[in-house]
C-alpha positions as CSV (number, residue, x, y, z in Angstrom):
1,M,127.4,19.4,55.3
2,Q,124.9,20.0,51.2
3,V,122.8,22.8,53.8
4,F,126.1,24.2,54.1
5,S,127.3,24.0,50.9
6,N,124.4,24.7,48.8
7,L,124.4,27.9,50.7
8,I,127.5,28.9,51.6
9,G,127.8,28.3,47.6
10,N,124.7,30.7,46.4
11,A,126.0,33.5,49.0
12,V,129.1,33.7,47.2
13,K,127.7,33.0,44.0
14,Y,125.4,36.1,44.5
15,S,127.2,38.2,46.3
16,K,130.2,37.7,44.0
17,Q,129.5,41.2,41.3
18,A,129.1,43.1,44.1
19,M,132.2,45.9,44.7
20,N,133.3,43.9,47.9
21,P,131.9,41.6,48.5
22,V,130.8,39.4,52.1
23,V,130.1,35.8,53.1
24,N,129.3,35.9,57.2
25,I,128.3,33.0,58.3
26,N,127.4,32.9,62.6
27,A,125.6,30.3,64.9
28,T,123.3,31.1,67.9
29,D,122.7,28.7,70.3
30,F,119.1,28.9,72.0
31,G,119.4,25.9,74.3
32,N,118.2,22.7,72.3
33,E,118.7,24.3,68.9
34,V,121.3,25.9,67.0
35,E,120.6,28.3,64.4
36,Y,122.9,29.9,61.6
37,A,122.7,32.3,59.2
38,I,125.0,32.3,56.1
39,Q,124.7,36.7,55.5
40,D,125.8,37.9,51.6
41,N,125.7,41.6,50.2
42,G,124.2,40.2,47.1
43,I,121.5,40.9,44.9
44,G,118.9,40.4,46.6
45,I,115.6,38.8,46.1
46,D,112.3,40.2,46.3
47,P,109.9,39.6,48.8
48,S,106.9,37.8,46.8
49,E,109.6,35.8,45.5
50,Q,111.1,34.2,48.9
51,D,108.3,31.6,49.4
52,K,109.0,30.3,45.9
53,I,112.5,29.5,45.7
54,F,112.6,27.3,47.7
55,E,110.3,24.9,45.6
56,L,112.6,22.5,42.9
57,F,113.2,24.1,39.3
58,T,112.4,27.3,40.3
59,R,114.8,30.4,40.7
60,A,113.6,34.0,41.8
61,N,113.5,36.0,38.4
62,D,115.8,37.8,38.0
63,V,119.2,35.7,38.2
64,S,119.6,34.4,34.1
65,E,122.8,35.8,34.0
66,F,123.9,33.6,36.8
67,E,124.1,30.1,36.8
68,G,121.3,27.4,38.2
69,T,119.0,24.8,38.0
70,G,116.4,25.9,41.0
71,V,117.7,22.6,42.9
72,G,120.1,23.9,45.5
73,L,117.2,24.9,47.9
74,S,114.8,22.4,47.8
75,I,117.2,19.6,48.5
76,V,118.6,22.2,51.5
77,K,114.7,22.5,52.5
78,K,113.7,18.6,52.6
79,I,116.6,17.9,54.1
80,M,116.1,20.2,57.4
81,A,111.8,18.9,56.6
82,K,113.8,15.0,57.0
83,H,116.3,17.1,60.0
84,Q,112.9,18.2,61.9
85,G,114.6,21.5,61.6
86,K,113.6,24.3,59.0
87,V,115.1,26.9,56.5
88,W,113.6,30.7,56.1
89,V,115.2,33.8,53.9
90,D,115.2,37.8,54.3
91,S,116.0,39.4,52.4
92,Q,116.4,42.7,50.3
93,I,116.1,43.6,46.9
94,N,120.3,44.4,46.0
95,K,121.4,44.6,49.9
96,G,121.7,40.8,50.3
97,S,120.1,37.7,51.9
98,T,120.3,36.4,54.5
99,F,119.7,32.2,54.7
100,F,118.3,30.9,58.6
101,V,118.6,27.8,59.4
102,R,117.7,25.5,62.8
103,F,118.9,22.4,64.1
104,K,117.6,21.1,67.0
105,K,120.5,19.1,68.5
106,P,121.4,15.8,69.1
107,E,119.8,14.9,73.0
108,L,123.0,13.5,74.9
109,A,123.1,10.4,76.7
């Protein structure tokens, strides 16, 4: 729940200034894994900063007008690691971001 709360909260926060804010959530089944994509049409993230934003207390350079501490995405990364999953982002400045999380499905008995 925390992973989705953080990612959806960020999508809403960083797209609220768009003329028509949009947040989309999609899931894809890959057999033994499921991947969720949380997409927004917000401010986007410079490619040079995309790896850094998952570090504790690190925020992108152009987000000073938005409230935040730089903790949310590092929490997402730690939770995903504990679940042997992955998190990554695809983003372009002024075109929005898509955050992906991929979980292994639990084995059914």
